[in-house]
C-alpha positions, 0 to 999 in steps of 0.5 A: 499499500502507497500514499498519496500525501496522507491518503493510503492507496491500495495497490491496483488501477485508478479510474481516470476523469472522463467527461460525460463518463464518470459520473457517480454511477459508473464510478460505483461500478468501476470500484465494485469491480476493483478500481482503488481510486476514482476521479470524477469528470472535471467540474468548474470552479466557477459553477461551484462558486456560483451554485450552478444546480447541474454541477451541484448534482455532479458532486454527489458521491456514493459511499460505496465508490470511495475514495474519490478526487474531485477534479477541478478546472478554471484559470484563476487561482482564487477560484480553486481556493473559493470552490474547494472552501465550498465543498469542504464546507457543503460536502466535508465527507465526500472527497478524499482529495482534489485534482487540478485538470491541466489535460483537457484540450478541447477547443472550448477549454483553450478559448477558456483558458483552462485544461491543456492551456495551463501547460504553457504557464507553469507558474500560473500551474504553481500559483493554483496548486498553492491555492488549493493546498491552502484551502484544504488538508487533503491531498491535492493532485495534478493531471496533465499532458506532456505539453500543449503543442510542445513539450514543457512537462517537467517545468510544470511538474516542478512547479507543481511540486514546489507548490506542494502537489502531492501526486502527479498524473502524466497522460503521455500525449501532447494536447494537440494530439488529442487521443491519436497516435501512441502515448509515450511512456518514456515521458512517464519514466523522465517525469518519475526521475525528475520529481520526488512525489508519486506518479500516476501513469496514463495513456493506453493501458487497455489490459492486464498486460498494459498495466504490468508493462507500464510499471516495469517500464516507467516505475510509476508509482500508480496506473490510471485507466481511461477510455479502456474502461468504458464499457469494460468495467471488468478490466478493474477486476482482472487488474485486481486478480493480477496484483493480488497473484490470482488467475486472471478471468476471461470476460464471458458473455455472462460477464458482459450481461451482469456488468450492463445490469448492474449499471442500469441498477446503479443509474436508478439507484442514483437517479440518473437520465438516459443521456448520463448512460447513452455514451457508456453503452455505446461503448459497450457494444464495441467489438460485437458482431453487429456493433454498428446497429446496437450503437444506433439502437443505444443512441436513439433510446429516448429512455433508460427503460428503452436503452435496457430492452436494446441491451437485454435483446442483445445480451441476455 
């Protein structure tokens, strides 16, 4: 067992923060399958400060999914301090720590001067980390890329470390790459050597073999799984089996059905809408004969009941 700041973390894989995916039901599902630390999708500091009702709902956490970190985005250091103070007052027991998003590379992020935009401004990153640390005793982490259009991850990492960051997650791609090409794990190895805080490796971990290889090749302290978990929380079960020296289960059609049914149950438990589930089940259909038709049926479902009927037709 290792630590991030004061938080003890089990051996295993983390669930990455993913917009439109890592809602409370999906995080709980992944935790049940074996994720050892979950991250929320990115949430706006300003929306928390202005008490946006949709944002406040996104701060809902299940006892079954803990520990979970709240990932925040913004461009002004003071906003992070204010947002965390509000969350600590309103939801003091929800989150085990807070994360700064320096990786989101969508055009909206660049225009709003947040996410990967911050990679071009190491001093501002340091200032934000200092502000976050000032407002909580809980661990503060940062999730970043190797740079926006050119690599400068070591400069950002050192600035974050200097200002008290408790762990650094590196998605080993440039922001300009999006999710194209291969992530460069050698950069994770470099950042591990350059700073003294725990390093979380992220990028192209799609199997137990990838999990094992990333740790061996980079010496990172933790591994974060992102897109490979969409429609495949079972991957966390396999990684957990590997970590504990157990035989790794193959994923059967029965396992697919059980995972999908459980997600529907959790969606109902946490009052999610059909749009909260759609992306997960579109991902779920990948790799099956007739996947295109299945994805279309999930995409066109107007209610969770309708979506569940599509699921049962194909998987029961």
